[in-house]
N, C-alpha and C positions, 0 to 999 in steps of 0.2 A: 139766663140766656147763655148758650155755649158759643164761644168765639175761638178762632185760631189766631194765636199771637204771631204777628209778623216781625216784631222786634223783641229783644230781651227787655223785660220789665222787672225791676226789683221786687215789687209787691205781688206780682202775678205769676211769673214764670219765664221760661226761655222761649225763644222764637220757635215756632212750629208746634208748640204744645196746644192742646185743646183745654180751655179752662172755662169754668162756670162763673159768670159775673152778673151783676144786677142789670136788667134791661136798660135802665136809664144811663148807666155808666157806659155801656157798650154803644148805645145810640148817640149819646151826647159827647163822648170823649174818644173812646178807642177807635171807632170806625171813622169818624171825621178826621182824626189825626193820623190816619193810615197806620195805626199801631196794631190793628186786628181786623179780621174779616169774620162775617157770620159763619158759623160752623155748619155747612151743608156738605153733602157728598161731592157736589160739583166744585164747590170752593176748595175743598180739601185736595181734590185731584189737580186742580189748576195751581194751587200753592205748591204741591209736590213737584209739578212740572217746572215751575219757576225756579225752585231750589235746584233741580237737576241742571237746568240751563246755567244758573249762576255758578254752580260747581264746575261745569265744563269751561266756562269763561275764565274762572279762577285758575284752573289747571293749565289752560292755554297760555294765559299771561305769565304763569310761573315758568313754563317751559321756554317761552321766548326770552324771559329774563335770564334763565340758566344758560341759554345759548350765547346771549350777549355777554354774560359774565365770563364765559370761557375765552371769548375774544378779548375782553378788557384786561384779563389777567396777564396777557402777553404784551400789553401796551406799556411803554415807558415814555412819560412826558418830560420835556425839558422846558423850564421857564427861565428865561434870561432876565436878570435884574441889574440895575446899576448899583455899584457899591462905592463907598467912600473909604476913608482911612480905616485901617484895622478891620476890613471886610464888613463894615456896617452897611446894611441894605437900606436903600432909599425906597420907601413905600413898603408894600407887602403883597403877597400872593393870596388872593381870596378864592372862594368857591366859584365866583363868576369867571376869574382868570382860568381856573382849571376847566370849567365848562367850555370856555373858548378854545383852550388847547385840545380838548377832546373833539370839539367840532372840526378843528383843522385836520384831525386824524380820521374823520369820517364817522364819529359817534355823536348822535344827538341826545345828550343827557341834560336834563334840567338841573340848574344849579342847586335847587332845593334838595335834590337827591344826594348831593355831595356833602357828607357830614364832616366838616372841618371844624374842630373845636375852637381854634382861633387862627387868624391869618398867619401865614408862614412869613417870618421876619428874619430868617437866617439862611445862609447857604447850607446845602446838604441834600440828602436823599430822604424823602418822606413816603410813607405808605398811607394813602388817604382812603378811608372807607366810602364806598358808593353803594347806596341802598337802591337796588333796581326794583325790588318787589318786597313785600313784607316778610317773605321767607328767603330771599336771595340778596346777599350782600357780597361785594367784591372789593378787594383792595387794589388801588391803582398807584403805581410807583411814579412819584414826581421828583425830578431833579431840579433843584434851584441852583443855578450857576451864574457867575458874573458875566456881564455883557462884554 
């Protein structure tokens, strides 16, 4: 039986390929798990249309992320912290704090997109990477200053 793969599968091939499999494997596993569809001319056309729509959505999302990245490059955030003797910082600045600072400046960025290796625990200027899209990443400047 010929099927069109909807997902990459190590043992069979890449998504979009037409492969020959045993009918039982297709009926009992591939089709119910939404990994493949039966290879007919109408299914092939509909799969190709789905792929085109998916590519358009991907491009649109990437363009929106690039526009946002241009705006974010110009932003400089200031985080004020309490310090003790010898400029020792009480607490730390986390990705949630940076997300809150971005929100105050009008940018709705999820904290999970802010890739902070470890919380900021010292005064200074930091460039924090923010991954807006899997192809678009921008660095935001964060100033950690005393209160």
